[in-house]
C-alpha positions, -999 to 999 in steps of 0.1 A, spaced: 47 -49 -176 39 -44 -139 28 -9 -128 50 15 -109 32 29 -79 37 53 -50 10 52 -24 9 78 3 -6 66 36 -16 97 55 -25 76 86 -44 96 113 -31 130 103 -46 163 92 -80 179 97 -103 180 67 -92 214 53 -55 204 56 -61 172 38 -80 188 10 -52 214 6 -26 187 4 -45 167 -21 -53 198 -42 -16 207 -43 -5 172 -53 -32 170 -80 -22 204 -94 14 194 -96 7 162 -115 -17 181 -139 13 202 -149 38 173 -147 17 143 -160 25 109 -148 34 84 -175 32 46 -169 30 51 -131 4 60 -105 2 80 -73 -24 69 -47 -35 91 -18 -47 68 10 -65 93 33 -85 90 65 -121 81 59 -133 116 67 -113 130 38 -120 103 13 -153 115 -3 -140 150 -10 -105 140 -20 -118 113 -44 -138 139 -63 -111 165 -66 -84 143 -80 -85 146 -118 -48 145 -128 -41 114 -149 -27 87 -127 -36 103 -94 -62 83 -74 -76 79 -40 -76 50 -16 -86 41 20 -64 28 48 -86 0 60 -121 -15 56 -145 -38 74 -147 -75 67 -185 -71 69 -208 -62 40 -231 -40 62 -249 -40 95 -247 -31 132 -210 -25 134 -207 9 149 -176 29 138 -168 5 109 -166 15 72 -175 -11 45 -157 -17 12 -189 -7 -6 -189 26 12 -153 32 2 -161 23 -34 -191 47 -34 -168 77 -28 -149 70 -61 -118 56 -43 -102 27 -61 -79 11 -36 -77 0 0 -47 -8 23 -52 -41 41 -30 -55 69 -8 -25 76 16 -34 105 -2 -8 127 -35 -26 122 -18 -60 129 -1 -47 160 -24 -21 176 -57 -37 167 -46 -74 167 -57 -81 131 -47 -116 123 -42 -135 90 -77 -149 90 -93 -115 95 -71 -99 69 -80 -126 44 -117 -118 50 -112 -81 46 -93 -87 14 -121 -108 0 -147 -82 8 -126 -54 -8 -122 -74 -40 -159 -82 -41 -165 -45 -42 -140 -39 -70 -113 -23 -49 -77 -30 -55 -59 -42 -24 -25 -31 -12 -17 -61 11 10 -54 36 34 -79 50 66 -76 70 85 -86 101 93 -69 135 128 -64 147 130 -95 168 118 -117 140 146 -103 117 172 -106 145 161 -143 149 164 -148 111 127 -156 109 118 -127 86 114 -149 55 91 -173 73 70 -145 88 64 -129 54 57 -163 38 31 -171 64 14 -137 61 11 -140 23 1 -176 23 -27 -171 48 -37 -136 37 -38 -135 -1 -25 -168 -15 -59 -182 -7 -73 -162 -37 -78 -175 -72 -54 -161 -98 -79 -137 -113 -85 -121 -78 -49 -122 -68 -40 -101 -99 -60 -73 -84 -37 -71 -54 -5 -51 -48 19 -63 -22 37 -39 1 67 -51 21 71 -32 53 100 -40 76 82 -30 108 114 -20 125 119 7 98 84 23 100 85 58 116 119 51 131 141 69 106 159 35 100 155 23 64 162 -12 51 193 -10 29 186 -13 -8 201 -48 -7 178 -58 22 148 -44 3 157 -62 -29 164 -95 -11 129 -96 4 111 -83 -27 128 -110 -48 118 -136 -22 82 -124 -24 82 -125 -61 96 -161 -60 67 -170 -36 42 -155 -60 58 -175 -89 56 -207 -69 19 -202 -62 6 -186 -94 34 -189 -120 61 -167 -134 39 -146 -156 17 -136 -126 48 -129 -105 63 -107 -133 31 -87 -133 28 -83 -96 36 -48 -82 56 -50 -49 60 -18 -30 86 -10 -3 73 7 29 95 19 58 111 53 62 112 59 24 117 95 16 129 117 -14 165 114 -4 166 76 -5 137 67 -29 157 66 -61 183 42 -46 155 19 -33 135 21 -65 165 12 -86 162 -24 -74 147 -47 -101 120 -61 -78 111 -28 -60 82 -13 -80 75 18 -58 67 27 -23 41 28 4 49 61 20 40 73 55 53 105 70 68 118 38 34 117 21 22 145 43 44 170 24 34 179 -12 70 185 -22 84 154 -6 57 131 -19 59 145 -55 97 141 -54 93 104 -43 69 98 -72 93 114 -96 121 91 -83 103 63 -101 
């Protein structure tokens, strides 16, 4: 049975002491309220990662990064390698977030290379896909998501693909307060699962965790997560509050 997951993407927020305090609070909460058959991942800025990774000891609470380099090592000032991330104790990395695609012009070929490098270093990949508003309005959203998956992670052999989590982010709903309706989320998640089945077979598709990302918060999480193909969330702003994030995890 595929895993239920909520991943908090802190983005570029909080100084080190603030991040440590938030992670400590979340860890303490889930030590007293243990997670069963689900996982909470804290995807922190790089500067937080080494400390946060070591302090998380509640069962099912793990640390992840928000990005990694496609390079193994070398003269790449300002970059962070997958091996460096793994060395902190983190287990997961987000690849292809819409902000990386948009602001830093990361294309499908680059994201495929980053994914391969992360997997070579035994990191799970949360691979993001999703359409902007104009693409949805032009009814191109299915084609866009299909292309992103085919070029980004469907190039992987099955055993490597099984180490990936897919996150669908309707870009028009990220940080806008607008959320895809539960029906819209389910429609796209079902479409993604059918694409996985077409590439790797039904058994792999049934085992693939697909997260929803886009203005998900405690007040709407349960309704979104009730969809049969929505296996959790990739949470942005709401992950910066201990209470809000824990309530979203509990909504699973």
